[in-house]
N, C-alpha and C positions, 0 to 999 in steps of 0.2 A: 148337253152332252156330259156324261159322267163316266169315270173310270170304274168298271166292274171288277177287274182283277188285273194284276201285273204278274207276268211270268218272265223268266230269262231264257226260255227255250222257244224258238220260232215254230217248231213242230207242235209243241203243246199249245201255242197260241192258235195255230191253224185248226187243231182239233176242237178247241173251245169255240172258236168262231163258227165252225161247221155245225156244232151242236146247237148253237143259238140260231143260226140261219135255218136249220131244219125245223126249229120251233116257230119260225116266222118272225124272228126278231132281227131288225137291221143292226148290224154290228160293224165297227171300224177298228183298225189296228194302227196305233201310233207307235212307231219303233225308232230306235236309234240306229242310223244306217251303218256306221263304222263297225259296230258289233256284228251285224248281219254279214257284212262283206268279209270280215276277218275271222268270224266264228268265235269271237271272244265274249264271254259272259261274266266279266269281272268289273266291279266298280260302276255298275250301271250300263256298261256296254252290252248290247244284246237285249236290253230291257224291252219288253213288248207290253204295251198297255192295251187292254181290250176295252173299248169304249162303246157305250150304248146311249140311247136317248134317255133323259131323266125319267120320262113317263114309262119307259120299258124296264127300268131297273129291277123292280120287284119280280116281274115276270122272268127276266133273265136270270136272277138269282135262283128262282124256283126251278127253272129249266136245268141249271147246272146241278142243283142238289138232287133232283129226282133220279138222275142217272148214276149217282154214286152207289157203290156196293155196300 
């Protein structure tokens, strides 16, 4: 398992994960709970790590790049 990207916004994390899932890539979200509960995104609170399998990393990066404008 490797971290594909880190974001501080849970909504952004869900959008990224949905894009990856629609491409058929299994994806996981590791997040810090207190930031989610309190809505704080300072000093690492609210950090969302988008994690994929190492063998899917290149495909996941390509899936995110192809949708950019």
